[in-house]
VEXDREN-2710 file (C-alpha; in Angstrom, 1 decimal):
% VEXDREN-2710
k/r/px/py/pz
1/UNK/11.2/-7.1/45.1
2/UNK/8.6/-4.3/44.9
3/UNK/6.4/-3.3/41.9
4/UNK/4.8/-0.2/40.7
5/UNK/1.2/-0.6/39.4
6/UNK/0.9/1.6/36.1
7/UNK/-3.1/0.9/35.8
8/UNK/-5.0/-0.1/38.8
9/UNK/-8.4/-2.1/38.8
10/UNK/-11.0/-3.5/41.0
11/UNK/-12.5/-6.6/42.8
12/UNK/-9.4/-8.3/43.7
13/UNK/-11.9/-10.9/45.6
14/UNK/-11.8/-12.8/42.4
15/UNK/-8.2/-14.0/43.3
16/UNK/-9.4/-17.8/44.1
17/UNK/-7.8/-20.3/46.0
18/UNK/-7.6/-22.4/42.7
19/UNK/-5.4/-20.0/41.1
20/UNK/-3.1/-19.5/44.3
21/UNK/-2.6/-23.4/44.0
22/UNK/-1.9/-23.2/40.3
23/UNK/0.5/-20.6/40.7
24/UNK/2.4/-22.3/43.8
25/UNK/2.5/-25.4/41.5
26/UNK/4.3/-23.4/38.8
27/UNK/7.0/-22.1/41.1
28/UNK/5.5/-18.6/42.2
29/UNK/5.8/-16.9/45.3
30/UNK/2.7/-15.3/46.1
31/UNK/2.8/-11.9/47.8
32/UNK/0.9/-8.6/48.4
33/UNK/1.2/-5.2/47.4
34/UNK/-0.6/-2.0/48.7
35/UNK/-3.1/-2.2/46.0
36/UNK/-3.0/-5.9/44.6
37/UNK/-1.9/-9.2/45.1
38/UNK/0.6/-10.6/42.8
39/UNK/2.9/-13.6/42.4
40/UNK/6.6/-13.6/41.3
41/UNK/8.4/-16.3/39.5
42/UNK/11.1/-17.7/41.3
43/UNK/13.7/-17.9/38.3
44/UNK/12.5/-15.4/35.6
45/UNK/11.0/-12.5/38.5
46/UNK/8.1/-12.0/36.1
47/UNK/5.0/-10.8/37.9
48/UNK/1.7/-12.3/37.1
49/UNK/-1.6/-10.7/38.6
50/UNK/-4.6/-12.9/37.6
51/UNK/-8.0/-14.5/38.4
52/UNK/-7.9/-17.5/36.3
53/UNK/-5.1/-20.1/35.2
54/UNK/-5.0/-19.0/31.6
55/UNK/-5.8/-15.1/31.7
56/UNK/-2.1/-13.8/32.0
57/UNK/-0.4/-12.3/29.0
58/UNK/3.3/-10.8/28.3
59/UNK/4.5/-8.1/26.4
60/UNK/8.3/-7.3/26.2
61/UNK/9.6/-4.1/28.3
62/UNK/11.7/-2.3/26.1
63/UNK/14.2/-1.0/29.0
64/UNK/14.6/-4.3/31.3
65/UNK/13.4/-6.9/28.4
66/UNK/11.4/-8.4/30.9
67/UNK/7.9/-9.1/30.9
68/UNK/5.0/-6.3/31.2
69/UNK/2.3/-8.4/32.8
70/UNK/-1.4/-7.4/32.2
71/UNK/-4.8/-9.3/32.5
72/UNK/-8.5/-8.8/32.5
73/UNK/-10.3/-10.1/35.6
74/UNK/-13.8/-10.0/34.6
75/UNK/-16.4/-8.0/32.6
76/UNK/-16.7/-5.4/35.2
77/UNK/-12.8/-4.6/35.5
78/UNK/-10.1/-2.9/33.6
79/UNK/-6.8/-4.3/32.9
80/UNK/-3.5/-4.2/35.0
81/UNK/0.0/-3.6/34.1
82/UNK/2.8/-4.1/36.4
83/UNK/6.4/-3.6/36.1
84/UNK/9.7/-3.9/38.1
85/UNK/9.8/-0.9/40.4
86/UNK/13.4/-0.1/39.0
87/UNK/11.8/0.5/35.5
88/UNK/12.1/4.1/34.3
89/UNK/9.2/4.0/31.8
90/UNK/6.4/6.5/32.9
91/UNK/2.7/5.8/32.7
92/UNK/2.6/8.1/29.4
93/UNK/5.6/6.3/28.0
94/UNK/4.5/2.7/28.7
95/UNK/0.8/2.9/28.4
96/UNK/-1.3/5.6/26.4
97/UNK/-4.6/3.5/26.7
98/UNK/-5.3/0.3/28.3
99/UNK/-8.4/-1.6/26.7
100/UNK/-11.2/-3.0/28.8
101/UNK/-12.5/-6.8/28.4
102/UNK/-13.0/-7.4/24.7
103/UNK/-9.6/-7.4/23.2
104/UNK/-6.9/-10.1/23.3
105/UNK/-4.1/-7.1/24.0
106/UNK/-4.2/-3.7/25.2
107/UNK/-3.3/-0.6/23.1
108/UNK/0.1/0.1/24.2
109/UNK/2.3/2.7/22.6
110/UNK/5.7/2.6/23.7
111/UNK/7.9/5.9/23.0
112/UNK/10.5/4.4/21.1
113/UNK/12.7/6.3/18.2
114/UNK/12.9/3.7/15.5
115/UNK/16.3/5.5/14.1
116/UNK/17.7/5.1/17.6
117/UNK/17.1/1.7/17.8
118/UNK/19.3/0.9/14.6
119/UNK/21.5/3.9/14.8
120/UNK/24.8/2.4/14.3
121/UNK/23.9/0.6/11.2
122/UNK/22.1/3.6/9.8
123/UNK/25.2/5.8/10.7
124/UNK/27.3/3.8/8.3
125/UNK/25.0/3.0/5.3
126/UNK/25.8/6.1/3.3
127/UNK/29.8/5.3/3.5
128/UNK/29.1/1.3/3.0
129/UNK/27.0/2.2/-0.1
130/UNK/29.8/4.7/-1.3
131/UNK/32.3/1.9/-0.8
132/UNK/30.0/-0.3/-3.3
133/UNK/30.2/2.4/-5.8
134/UNK/33.8/2.5/-5.7
135/UNK/35.0/3.3/-9.5
136/UNK/38.1/5.1/-11.1
137/UNK/35.9/7.1/-13.5
138/UNK/36.0/10.4/-11.6
139/UNK/32.9/11.7/-13.1
140/UNK/30.9/8.3/-12.7
141/UNK/32.1/8.4/-8.8
142/UNK/30.9/12.0/-8.3
143/UNK/27.3/11.3/-9.7
144/UNK/26.8/8.1/-8.2
145/UNK/27.7/9.5/-5.0
146/UNK/25.5/12.4/-5.3
147/UNK/22.4/11.4/-3.5
148/UNK/24.2/9.3/-0.8
149/UNK/25.0/12.2/1.2
150/UNK/23.0/11.3/4.4
151/UNK/20.5/13.6/3.8
152/UNK/17.7/11.7/2.5
153/UNK/15.1/9.7/4.6
154/UNK/16.5/6.6/4.1
155/UNK/13.2/5.3/4.9
156/UNK/13.6/1.7/3.1
157/UNK/16.9/0.7/4.9
158/UNK/15.1/1.7/8.2
159/UNK/12.8/-0.4/7.6
160/UNK/14.9/-3.4/6.5
161/UNK/17.1/-3.0/9.6
162/UNK/14.2/-3.0/12.1
163/UNK/12.5/-5.8/10.3
164/UNK/15.7/-7.9/10.4
165/UNK/16.0/-7.3/14.3
166/UNK/12.4/-8.3/14.8
167/UNK/12.8/-11.6/12.8
168/UNK/16.3/-12.5/14.3
169/UNK/14.3/-12.1/17.9
170/UNK/11.5/-13.9/16.6
171/UNK/13.6/-17.1/15.7
172/UNK/16.1/-16.6/18.4
173/UNK/18.9/-16.4/16.0
174/UNK/20.2/-12.9/17.5
175/UNK/18.9/-9.3/18.7
176/UNK/21.5/-7.8/16.1
177/UNK/21.1/-7.3/12.4
178/UNK/23.2/-9.9/10.8
179/UNK/25.7/-8.7/7.7
180/UNK/23.7/-10.4/5.0
181/UNK/20.7/-8.6/6.2
182/UNK/22.4/-5.2/6.3
183/UNK/23.4/-5.9/2.5
184/UNK/19.6/-6.3/1.6
185/UNK/19.0/-2.9/3.4
186/UNK/21.9/-1.5/1.5
187/UNK/20.8/-2.5/-1.8
188/UNK/17.2/-1.5/-1.0
189/UNK/18.4/2.2/-0.8
190/UNK/20.5/1.6/-4.1
191/UNK/17.5/0.3/-5.9
192/UNK/15.6/3.2/-4.8
193/UNK/18.2/6.0/-5.3
194/UNK/18.7/4.6/-9.1
195/UNK/14.8/4.7/-9.5
196/UNK/14.6/8.4/-8.5
197/UNK/17.6/9.1/-11.1
198/UNK/15.8/7.5/-13.8
199/UNK/12.3/9.0/-12.6
200/UNK/13.8/12.7/-12.8
201/UNK/15.0/12.0/-16.3
202/UNK/11.5/10.7/-17.3
203/UNK/9.7/13.7/-15.6
204/UNK/12.6/16.3/-16.4
205/UNK/12.6/17.2/-12.9
206/UNK/14.9/20.0/-11.8
207/UNK/15.3/19.3/-8.3
208/UNK/15.3/16.5/-5.6
209/UNK/15.7/16.5/-1.9
210/UNK/15.8/20.4/-2.3
211/UNK/18.8/20.4/-4.5
212/UNK/19.7/20.3/-8.4
213/UNK/18.6/17.0/-9.8
214/UNK/21.6/15.1/-11.7
215/UNK/20.1/15.6/-14.9
216/UNK/19.6/19.0/-14.3
217/UNK/23.5/19.2/-13.6
218/UNK/24.8/17.0/-15.9
219/UNK/22.3/16.1/-18.5
220/UNK/20.2/13.0/-19.2
221/UNK/22.3/10.9/-20.9
222/UNK/24.9/10.6/-18.3
223/UNK/22.3/10.5/-15.4
224/UNK/20.5/7.4/-17.3
225/UNK/23.9/5.8/-17.1
226/UNK/24.6/6.5/-13.6
227/UNK/21.2/5.1/-12.6
228/UNK/22.3/2.0/-14.5
229/UNK/25.7/1.9/-12.7
230/UNK/23.9/2.0/-9.3
231/UNK/21.7/-0.6/-10.3
232/UNK/24.3/-2.9/-11.4
233/UNK/26.4/-2.5/-8.1
234/UNK/23.0/-3.1/-6.3
235/UNK/22.8/-6.4/-8.2
236/UNK/26.3/-7.4/-7.3
237/UNK/26.0/-6.3/-3.7
238/UNK/22.7/-8.5/-3.8
239/UNK/24.4/-11.5/-5.2
240/UNK/27.0/-11.4/-2.7
241/UNK/24.2/-12.8/-0.1
242/UNK/24.7/-16.1/-1.8
243/UNK/20.9/-16.8/-1.0
244/UNK/18.9/-17.7/-4.3
245/UNK/15.5/-17.0/-2.8
246/UNK/16.5/-13.6/-1.7
247/UNK/18.2/-12.9/-4.9
248/UNK/15.2/-13.9/-6.9
249/UNK/12.8/-12.0/-4.8
250/UNK/14.8/-8.6/-4.9
251/UNK/15.4/-9.1/-8.7
252/UNK/11.8/-9.1/-9.1
253/UNK/11.4/-5.5/-7.8
254/UNK/13.3/-4.3/-10.8
255/UNK/10.8/-5.7/-13.1
256/UNK/8.0/-4.2/-10.7
257/UNK/9.6/-0.6/-11.0
258/UNK/9.8/-0.8/-14.8
259/UNK/6.1/-2.1/-15.1
260/UNK/4.9/0.4/-12.7
261/UNK/6.5/3.1/-14.6
262/UNK/4.8/1.9/-17.8
263/UNK/1.2/1.9/-15.9
264/UNK/2.0/5.4/-14.8
265/UNK/2.4/6.5/-18.4
266/UNK/-1.0/5.1/-19.0
267/UNK/-4.6/6.2/-18.2
268/UNK/-7.9/3.9/-17.7
269/UNK/-10.7/5.1/-19.9
270/UNK/-13.0/3.2/-17.4
271/UNK/-13.8/5.2/-14.4
272/UNK/-14.2/2.3/-12.4
273/UNK/-10.9/0.8/-13.0
274/UNK/-8.8/3.8/-12.4
275/UNK/-8.4/3.4/-8.5
276/UNK/-7.6/-0.4/-9.1
277/UNK/-5.0/0.8/-11.7
278/UNK/-3.6/3.4/-9.4
279/UNK/-3.0/1.1/-6.4
280/UNK/-1.6/-1.6/-8.5
281/UNK/0.9/0.9/-9.9
282/UNK/1.5/2.3/-6.2
283/UNK/2.5/-1.4/-5.2
284/UNK/4.8/-1.8/-8.2
285/UNK/6.6/1.6/-7.9
286/UNK/6.6/1.8/-4.2
287/UNK/5.5/-0.8/-2.1
288/UNK/7.0/-3.8/-3.9
289/UNK/10.7/-3.0/-2.8
290/UNK/9.8/-2.3/0.7
291/UNK/7.6/-5.4/0.8
292/UNK/10.3/-7.6/-0.7
293/UNK/12.9/-6.2/1.3
294/UNK/11.2/-7.2/4.3
295/UNK/10.5/-10.8/3.1
296/UNK/14.1/-11.0/2.2
297/UNK/15.7/-10.3/5.8
298/UNK/12.9/-12.5/6.8
299/UNK/14.2/-15.4/4.9
300/UNK/17.7/-14.6/5.9
301/UNK/16.6/-14.5/9.6
302/UNK/15.3/-18.1/9.2
303/UNK/11.7/-17.2/9.4
304/UNK/9.5/-19.9/8.1
305/UNK/7.0/-19.1/5.0
306/UNK/4.2/-18.0/7.2
307/UNK/6.3/-15.4/8.9
308/UNK/7.9/-14.2/6.0
309/UNK/4.7/-13.7/4.2
310/UNK/3.7/-11.5/7.6
311/UNK/7.0/-9.5/6.8
312/UNK/6.0/-9.2/3.5
313/UNK/2.5/-7.9/4.3
314/UNK/3.9/-5.5/6.7
315/UNK/5.8/-3.9/3.9
316/UNK/3.3/-4.0/1.4
317/UNK/0.8/-2.2/3.5
318/UNK/3.4/0.1/4.9
319/UNK/4.6/0.9/1.5
320/UNK/1.0/1.7/0.2
321/UNK/0.4/3.8/3.3
322/UNK/3.6/5.6/2.5
323/UNK/2.8/6.6/-1.0
324/UNK/-0.6/7.6/-0.3
325/UNK/0.8/10.2/2.2
326/UNK/3.4/11.4/-0.1
327/UNK/0.4/11.9/-2.7
328/UNK/-1.8/13.9/-0.4
329/UNK/1.6/16.1/0.7
330/UNK/1.6/17.0/-3.0
331/UNK/-1.8/19.0/-2.4
332/UNK/-1.2/20.3/1.4
333/UNK/2.7/20.7/1.6
334/UNK/4.6/23.6/0.5
335/UNK/7.6/23.4/-1.9
336/UNK/10.2/24.4/0.7
337/UNK/9.0/21.6/2.9
338/UNK/8.8/18.9/0.4
339/UNK/12.3/19.8/-1.3
340/UNK/10.4/19.4/-4.6
341/UNK/7.8/21.3/-6.6
342/UNK/4.3/20.7/-5.3
343/UNK/1.5/19.9/-7.6
344/UNK/4.0/18.0/-9.4
345/UNK/1.8/15.2/-10.1
346/UNK/-0.7/17.1/-11.8
347/UNK/1.6/18.9/-13.8
348/UNK/2.9/15.5/-15.0
349/UNK/-0.5/14.4/-15.9
350/UNK/-0.9/12.0/-13.1
351/UNK/-4.2/11.4/-11.2
352/UNK/-3.4/10.4/-7.7
353/UNK/-5.6/9.3/-4.8
354/UNK/-6.9/12.8/-3.7
355/UNK/-7.7/13.5/-7.3
356/UNK/-9.4/10.2/-8.0
357/UNK/-11.6/10.3/-4.8
358/UNK/-12.3/14.0/-5.6
359/UNK/-13.6/12.9/-9.0
360/UNK/-16.3/11.0/-7.2
361/UNK/-17.7/14.4/-6.1
362/UNK/-16.9/16.4/-8.9
363/UNK/-17.4/14.4/-12.3
364/UNK/-15.9/17.2/-14.1
365/UNK/-12.4/16.0/-13.2
366/UNK/-12.9/12.7/-15.3
367/UNK/-12.2/14.4/-18.9
368/UNK/-9.4/16.2/-17.3
369/UNK/-7.9/12.9/-16.1
370/UNK/-8.1/11.3/-19.5
371/UNK/-6.4/14.5/-21.2
372/UNK/-3.9/14.1/-18.5
373/UNK/-4.4/17.8/-17.4
374/UNK/-2.9/19.1/-20.8
375/UNK/-5.5/22.0/-21.5
376/UNK/-4.7/25.5/-20.1
377/UNK/-6.0/26.0/-16.5
378/UNK/-6.7/22.0/-15.9
379/UNK/-3.9/21.9/-13.2
380/UNK/-5.2/24.9/-11.2
381/UNK/-8.8/23.5/-11.7
382/UNK/-8.1/20.1/-10.6
383/UNK/-6.1/21.7/-7.5
384/UNK/-9.6/24.0/-6.8
385/UNK/-11.7/21.0/-7.0
386/UNK/-9.5/18.6/-4.8
387/UNK/-9.5/21.5/-2.1
388/UNK/-13.3/21.6/-2.2
389/UNK/-13.6/17.8/-2.0
390/UNK/-13.0/15.1/0.7
391/UNK/-10.3/13.9/-1.6
392/UNK/-7.3/14.6/0.8
393/UNK/-9.3/13.2/4.0
394/UNK/-10.1/10.0/2.3
395/UNK/-6.6/9.8/1.5
396/UNK/-5.7/9.9/4.8
397/UNK/-8.1/7.6/5.9
398/UNK/-6.9/4.8/3.4
399/UNK/-3.5/5.5/4.4
400/UNK/-4.4/5.0/8.0
401/UNK/-6.3/1.7/7.2
402/UNK/-3.1/0.3/5.3
403/UNK/-0.9/1.5/8.6
404/UNK/-3.2/-0.6/10.7
405/UNK/-2.9/-3.5/8.4
406/UNK/0.7/-3.1/8.7
407/UNK/0.7/-3.2/12.5
408/UNK/-1.6/-6.5/12.5
409/UNK/0.7/-8.2/10.3
410/UNK/3.3/-7.9/13.2
411/UNK/1.1/-9.3/16.1
412/UNK/2.8/-12.8/15.7
413/UNK/6.2/-11.7/16.0
414/UNK/7.9/-12.2/19.2
415/UNK/7.5/-9.1/21.2
416/UNK/10.5/-6.7/21.2
417/UNK/11.8/-3.3/20.8
418/UNK/12.1/-4.0/16.9
419/UNK/8.4/-4.8/16.9
420/UNK/7.3/-1.9/18.7
421/UNK/9.6/0.4/16.6
422/UNK/7.8/-1.2/13.1
423/UNK/4.4/-0.3/14.8
424/UNK/5.4/3.2/15.7
425/UNK/6.8/3.6/12.3
426/UNK/3.5/2.7/10.6
427/UNK/1.9/5.4/12.8
428/UNK/4.5/8.4/12.4
429/UNK/4.5/7.8/8.7
430/UNK/1.1/9.1/8.7
431/UNK/2.2/12.5/10.4
432/UNK/5.0/13.2/8.2
433/UNK/5.2/16.7/6.4
434/UNK/7.6/15.9/3.7
END
């Protein structure tokens, strides 16, 4: 059996006789390559390269589901990664950066497409939802199906499906998504879409996802009823899981959505409380659904309380990062790219993170925030001041911090493609343009 080295090191004389004896005792076959010494486990075919009995670590190879073995020899050396020579992963795909001594794990970035990993489940999502929204009322059916055309981001079910796989692998149940977990993913998208229908009514929005909004086409009354109908069917689907804990967790999301909307309608006079108010509102309106969906699929995947909380924290931080990026795009993206009017938040009287950060540099924004940008010229002035400030950059930094916290929450999940995909998702959301 041959091996390729993706990262070489020095000082192999640190391979001591004591380690060799311990490896032999653990059923390892010792050998030599051109560049390094190695040991192959007789049964698992894992490769170990190390200088002490406790220094080797493992990460799952996305291609072969065997271990990537890496280690640090001493303070003067870098790390090693060995793969079976049959592995097709290139250096760039498998390892973009390797840490030196001082970190528990190297910074490994695997080129995984999160959507591809759950492609089959995602492909049937829209049709599964439409089946749930099956009604004899023709207009109600047309309106309730309107946004489930496969053109949306479907970010929330994607997260739910990936977290399901990560949890199931960690608990050794399966490497697939179970039917009840997929139901949770469906419910998440239905709740989200119903909230968008209601939001468009509240905001009197004419467009959504680059097309006419329902309330523009059919009026506010019918749109409200359609949002209610989607929520009712989501509740029925949720009840079908038969898990009281999951039902309770996801039911709390509906309360958060309403509470968050009420928070958005108000403003804090105390300048020091505004950012805290904004983050709480962001959690309730956006992050709560993602966080509690992750927790629900973790419970269905038989995760214990500790790991379920880790899943929740991943979703919470991911959701906040997602909304922070959404809020900054309102200032830097075009209407054509976004599929909805830009500067929409300012026009609605909302002070989001870029504005709140900018207000620290330009205090003249504070009275505008309090009057919700209702005076002629407020919106244009606010946009100009945000552009002059570090508001957008600071928002990006805060989003990045929450993204990193989300990734940290995954570290105790078993290494898998799904975990790597969740990590990648937390990174690429920072780069999105719409």
